[in-house]
C-alpha positions in Angstrom: -2.7 -1.4 28.9 0.8 -0.5 27.1 1.3 2.4 25.3 3.1 1.4 21.5 5.5 4.1 19.9 5.5 5.3 16.3 8.6 7.0 14.9 8.2 8.6 11.6 10.6 10.1 9.6 13.4 7.8 8.9 16.3 8.2 6.1 19.1 5.8 7.0 18.6 2.2 7.2 20.7 2.6 11.1 19.0 5.0 13.1 15.3 2.7 11.6 17.1 -0.7 12.5 18.1 1.2 15.8 15.0 2.0 16.9 13.6 -1.3 15.8 15.8 -3.3 17.7 15.2 -0.7 20.8 11.5 -2.0 20.3 10.1 0.5 18.6 6.1 -1.0 17.6 6.3 1.1 13.7 9.1 2.9 11.9 7.2 5.6 9.1 8.9 6.3 5.9 7.2 10.0 4.2 6.3 9.8 0.8 5.7 12.7 -0.1 8.4 14.8 -1.6 8.1 18.5 0.2 8.8 17.1 3.2 12.8 17.2 4.3 11.6 13.4 5.8 10.8 12.1 2.2 12.3 8.4 1.3 12.9 7.3 -2.5 12.6 4.2 -3.5 14.8 2.6 -3.1 16.4 3.6 0.5 12.6 2.6 1.3 13.1 -0.9 0.3 17.1 -0.9 1.9 15.8 0.6 5.2 12.1 -2.4 5.5 14.7 -4.9 4.4 16.7 -4.7 6.9 14.4 -4.1 10.2 13.5 -7.4 11.8 10.5 -9.3 12.4 7.6 -7.7 14.0 8.6 -4.5 13.7 5.3 -2.4 11.3 5.8 -0.5 8.2 3.3 2.6 7.6 3.8 4.4 4.6 3.1 8.2 5.0 0.9 9.9 1.7 -0.6 13.3 1.1 -3.1 13.6 -0.7 -0.8 11.3 -3.3 -2.3 10.4 -6.7 -3.4 6.5 -6.6 -0.3 5.3 -9.5 2.0 6.8 -7.0 1.0 4.8 -4.1 0.5 2.1 -6.0 3.9 3.1 -6.8 4.9 2.3 -3.1 3.2 -0.6 -2.7 4.7 -2.9 -5.4 8.3 -2.0 -4.5 8.3 -1.8 -0.6 6.4 -4.2 1.8 4.4 -1.6 3.4 2.1 -3.3 6.2 0.1 0.5 6.8 -0.8 3.2 5.0 -0.9 6.6 6.8 -3.1 9.6 5.1 -2.1 12.9 6.2 -4.2 14.6 3.8 -7.3 15.8 2.7 -7.9 12.0 1.4 -12.3 10.9 0.8 -13.1 7.0 3.2 -13.4 6.3 -0.5 -10.0 7.1 -1.3 -8.3 5.2 1.8 -10.0 1.9 1.6 -8.5 1.9 -2.3 -5.8 0.2 -1.3 -6.7 -3.1 0.4 -4.2 -2.0 3.1 -4.9 -0.7 6.9 -5.1 2.3 6.8 -4.5 5.2 9.6 -5.9 8.7 8.9 -4.8 11.6 9.8 -6.1 15.2 11.4 -5.3 18.1 12.4 -6.7 19.5 16.1 -8.2 22.5 16.4 -10.6 23.8 19.0 -12.7 23.4 16.0 -12.2 19.7 15.2 -15.3 18.0 15.8 -13.1 14.4 16.8 -16.3 12.1 16.8 -17.6 13.3 13.3 -14.3 12.2 11.7 -14.6 8.9 13.3 -17.7 8.8 11.8 -16.7 9.4 9.0 -13.2 6.9 8.8 -14.9 4.4 10.5 -13.1 1.6 8.8 -9.7 2.9 10.1 -7.7 0.9 12.1 -6.5 3.9 14.1 -6.8 8.1 14.4 -3.7 10.5 13.7 -3.7 13.3 15.8 -1.5 15.9 15.6 -0.3 19.9 15.8 -2.7 21.9 12.8 0.1 24.3 11.1 -1.2 26.4 7.7 1.4 25.0 5.2 3.6 21.9 6.9 1.6 18.2 7.4 2.9 16.8 10.6 6.6 17.4 11.7 6.2 20.5 13.5 7.7 20.3 16.7 4.5 22.1 17.8 2.1 20.3 20.8 -1.8 21.4 20.3 -3.7 21.6 23.6 -4.4 17.7 24.3 -7.3 18.8 27.1 -9.3 18.8 23.6 -8.6 14.8 23.4 -12.1 13.1 24.3 -12.5 10.4 27.1 -13.6 8.0 24.7 -13.0 8.1 21.1 -14.4 4.4 18.9 -11.0 4.0 17.1 -7.8 3.8 18.6 -6.2 7.3 18.9 -2.5 7.9 18.2 -1.0 11.0 19.5 1.3 13.2 17.5 2.7 16.8 17.1 5.7 18.1 19.5 6.2 15.2 21.7 9.7 14.3 23.1 11.1 12.4 25.6 11.1 15.1 28.2 6.7 14.7 27.5 6.5 11.5 27.1 5.2 10.7 30.1 2.6 13.6 30.7 1.3 12.8 27.0 0.5 8.8 28.1 -0.6 10.0 31.7 -3.0 12.9 29.9 -4.3 11.3 26.9 -3.7 7.7 27.5 -3.9 7.3 23.5 -2.8 3.7 21.7 0.2 5.0 20.6 2.5 7.9 20.6 4.6 9.3 17.4 7.8 10.9 17.4 9.4 12.7 14.2 11.0 15.6 15.3 11.8 15.3 18.4 14.1 12.1 18.1 15.7 14.5 15.6 19.5 16.2 15.3 18.0 17.7 12.5 14.9 17.7 10.2 15.6 14.6 8.3 18.4 13.0 10.9 17.0 10.9 13.4 19.5 10.6 17.0 20.1 7.3 18.4 20.5 8.6 21.5 17.1 11.0 21.6 15.2 7.2 20.3 17.0 5.8 23.1 15.3 7.8 25.5 11.9 8.0 23.8 11.6 4.8 24.4 12.8 4.6 27.9 10.4 7.3 28.7 7.3 5.4 27.4 8.7 1.9 28.9 8.6 3.6 32.6 5.3 5.0 32.3 
């Protein structure tokens, strides 16, 4: 099975379209104001309007209010919602959109229990735990903590780069990889060269 790629945290039309033209499966837009990758509604609309056909758009929220989420959904053409906070399953399914539930991994994480809790999610995204940051830390977690089987499609995030993408696929066998900081020049600024290198590595795996 082909490993899919989601690239998250775009802030410009140019880099998002470039990634889409190279074949990225999904573009992630961050609607979390404390993040350096936070994107305005106006910029999000510009990015989505410029994307070619068959590129999915994922909106990332962290414990956002219902009003805030609806404001984004009413203005931006979103395909999937990614919940990166402490949202309940009931809150996640409220918007009649396929949703991805993100969780932070530590040695105490009971992934099977999380999957049962969010059984109607379209995927489970596993990321590196950080006490302050909600994703995009640039740090890997111990991939040996990943189960051999998972009832939900597994999206691997956390510290991915062009240098370790093939290893991640070989070791974890995820449904998809999700990269943000690993394709950046600096926080929030994507590198075309790193985007191309990451996609090339995944395609060669």
